[in-house]
Each structure stands twice: as C-alpha cells, then as structure tokens.
C-alpha positions in Angstrom: -10.1 -17.2 5.8 -10.7 -15.7 1.4 -9.1 -12.0 0.9 -11.8 -9.8 0.0 -11.0 -7.6 -3.0 -7.6 -6.7 -4.5 -5.2 -5.2 -2.3 -4.0 -2.9 -5.1 -7.0 -1.0 -5.1 -7.2 -0.7 -1.1 -5.6 2.0 0.8 -3.9 2.0 4.4 -6.1 3.0 7.6 -4.9 4.3 10.7 -4.3 1.5 12.9 -4.1 2.9 16.7 -6.8 2.1 19.2 -8.9 -1.2 19.0 -7.0 -2.8 15.9 -5.9 -6.1 16.8 -2.8 -7.6 15.2 -3.9 -10.4 12.7 -3.9 -13.9 14.1 -1.4 -16.6 11.8 -4.4 -17.5 10.1 -5.5 -14.5 8.8 -1.7 -13.3 7.6 -1.3 -16.8 6.2 -4.3 -16.2 4.0 -2.9 -13.1 2.5 0.9 -14.4 2.0 -0.7 -17.3 0.2 -3.6 -16.1 -1.6 -2.7 -12.5 -2.5 1.4 -12.4 -2.3 4.1 -14.4 -3.6 7.9 -14.3 -2.1 7.2 -12.5 1.0 7.3 -14.4 4.3 6.1 -13.9 7.9 8.8 -13.7 10.9 7.9 -14.4 14.1 4.2 -13.5 13.6 5.1 -9.4 13.5 6.4 -8.6 10.3 6.5 -9.9 6.5 9.7 -9.6 4.8 10.8 -10.0 1.1 14.0 -10.1 -0.8 14.8 -8.4 -3.9 17.7 -8.7 -6.4 18.6 -6.2 -9.4 21.1 -6.3 -12.1 22.8 -3.2 -10.6 23.5 -0.6 -7.9 21.4 1.8 -9.7 18.3 -0.2 -10.6 18.1 -1.1 -6.7 18.0 2.5 -5.8 15.2 3.3 -8.5 13.5 0.2 -6.9 14.0 2.0 -3.4 12.7 5.3 -4.8 9.9 3.7 -6.4 9.0 1.8 -2.6 9.3 5.3 -1.2 6.6 6.9 -3.0 4.5 3.9 -2.3 5.2 4.4 1.3 4.4 8.1 1.6 1.4 7.9 -0.4 -0.1 5.0 2.1 1.5 6.4 5.1 2.6 3.1 6.1 6.8 2.7 5.9 8.8 -0.7 5.6 12.4 -0.8 6.8 14.4 -1.0 3.5 17.8 -2.7 3.6 20.1 -2.1 0.9 23.1 -4.7 0.8 25.7 -6.1 -1.5 25.4 -3.6 -3.9 22.3 -4.6 -5.9 20.0 -6.7 -3.1 17.0 -4.7 -1.1 15.4 -6.3 1.8 12.0 -5.0 2.7 10.3 -5.6 6.1 6.6 -4.7 6.8 5.2 -4.6 10.1 2.5 -2.3 12.0 4.7 -0.7 14.8 1.6 0.7 16.7 -0.1 -2.7 17.4 3.3 -4.3 17.5 2.1 -7.2 14.8 0.5 -7.4 11.4 -2.3 -5.3 9.9 -3.8 -5.6 6.2 -1.8 -2.1 5.8 1.3 -4.4 5.6 -0.3 -6.6 3.0 -1.9 -3.7 0.9 1.5 -2.1 0.7 3.0 -5.1 -0.1 1.2 -5.8 -3.1 1.6 -2.4 -4.1 5.1 -2.7 -4.2 5.0 -6.1 -6.0 2.7 -4.2 -8.7 
C-alpha cells in the first residue's frame, strides 16, 4: 500500500461508526514509508521512545506533544520515566485499534 500525501499536512477525523481498524499490511506501510522509530504493539497501538539530555527538555517535549494532541483532538498516552525518557503510545480507542489518526499525530510529533 502506498501512502498518499504528507501526514503532517493532514488532520485527524472522527473515527466513530463505520471506521474499521487498519489491517497489519496497512499500518506497516505507514511505519515503513512515513514514520521511523515507531513500532506496532499487538496490532492495536504504536509506540516510540525518546531520550533527552535532561528532565526539563523531556518536560518541554511533553508540552509540545500536548499542543499537537489538542489541535488534532487525538491524544497519546505519555509516560515520563528515568528523568529524561518519554514513551508515547497512540491508539484509536473508539475502534480498539489503529487508524490513520494515530499516524498523523505521530508524524506531527516527529516533525
């Protein structure tokens, strides 16, 4: 599957109703073509670990992630650990799996 368009230029859409979770071959295309460092976990979420020079840099990153999440109305789980590491997990809870929204937010975070 070829990904169409730059994910950072897209916006999240409501994912209720008839939206189905992405199949492995669909989300693997996003991971291999558009995102680097993210990995799929049990076909239901994607996650990535980040490491920063200090605690404040990690907190600043979390604040930027929060702004993106609010703008897109799609929110990751955020885990700050070992004072300078952040793990982000994205999933579309309403469909109990992955949607394009997860990859849009991941791409915007990485940008």
